VOGU-3710 file (C-alpha; in Angstrom, 3 decimals, decimal comma):
1> xxxxxxxxxx> -33,776/53,776/9,004  -31,654/54,287/12,095  -32,987/51,024/14,366  -32,216/49,395/10,789  -28,138/50,916/10,387  -27,487/50,566/14,240  -28,631/46,420/13,915  -26,542/46,324/11,271  -23,320/48,258/12,846  -24,107/45,249/14,979
11> xxxxxxxxxx> -24,519/42,135/13,768  -21,574/43,279/10,591  -19,955/39,891/11,155  -17,873/39,096/7,863  -16,165/35,187/8,567  -14,563/33,827/5,704  -16,377/30,601/4,250  -13,972/28,653/4,582  -10,226/27,721/5,914  -8,284/28,138/3,454
21> xxxxxxxxxx> -6,339/32,064/2,983  -8,637/32,689/0,221  -11,244/32,751/1,569  -10,496/34,484/4,917  -8,815/37,241/2,529  -12,308/37,602/1,025  -13,293/38,049/4,757  -10,303/41,077/5,548  -11,543/42,359/2,764  -15,147/43,018/2,380
31> xxxxxxxxxx> -15,247/43,879/6,428  -13,591/47,506/5,810  -16,072/47,764/2,033  -19,159/46,622/4,218  -17,965/50,020/6,687  -17,716/52,147/3,901  -21,534/51,557/2,888  -22,672/51,697/6,689  -20,875/54,632/6,662  -22,594/56,316/3,744
41> xxxxxxxxxx> -26,441/54,923/5,530  -25,205/56,561/8,558  -24,061/59,377/6,861  -27,654/60,077/4,586  -29,298/59,220/7,928  -27,802/62,042/9,599  -29,662/64,137/6,118  -32,766/62,998/6,375  -32,786/63,972/10,565  -31,435/67,559/10,092
51> xxxxxxxxxx> -33,871/68,152/6,896  -37,074/66,646/8,996  -35,454/69,430/12,257  -35,285/72,319/9,719  -37,751/71,382/7,947  -39,958/71,227/12,240  -38,475/74,798/12,857  -40,034/76,307/9,814  -43,602/74,768/11,135  -42,962/75,953/14,524
61> xxxxxxxxxx> -42,379/78,965/12,634  -45,618/79,487/10,954  -47,641/79,060/14,097  -47,602/75,241/14,292  -47,692/73,124/17,335  -45,611/69,014/18,364  -49,048/68,330/18,376  -50,733/70,159/15,726  -48,289/68,073/13,530  -48,982/65,430/15,235
71> xxxxxxxxx> -52,078/65,083/13,934  -51,196/66,108/10,513  -49,340/62,779/10,030  -51,152/60,610/11,374  -54,416/61,939/9,160  -51,565/61,770/6,426  -51,197/57,417/8,157  -54,196/56,172/9,167  -53,410/55,499/12,632
//
C-alpha cells in the first residue's frame, strides 16, 4: 500500500488536455481533489500500520517472537 502511495505521490501530474482555458482550469481543479484522495489513503495506511504494531505488541505480550510471527505468516501465504 505504501509503495503504491509513494509512486502515486511521485507521479502525480494532472496536465491540461488542451491549450484552452477550460482544460487548464479543469487540470488545476483536479490536483487538489486528487491530493485529498491520496491524503485519505495515506491516513488509512497509517491506521493499518498502527493496527499492525498494536497486534505485534499484543503477540509479544503473549510470548511470541518476531520469528514466530514470521513463520506464522509464511504458513498462511505458503511461502
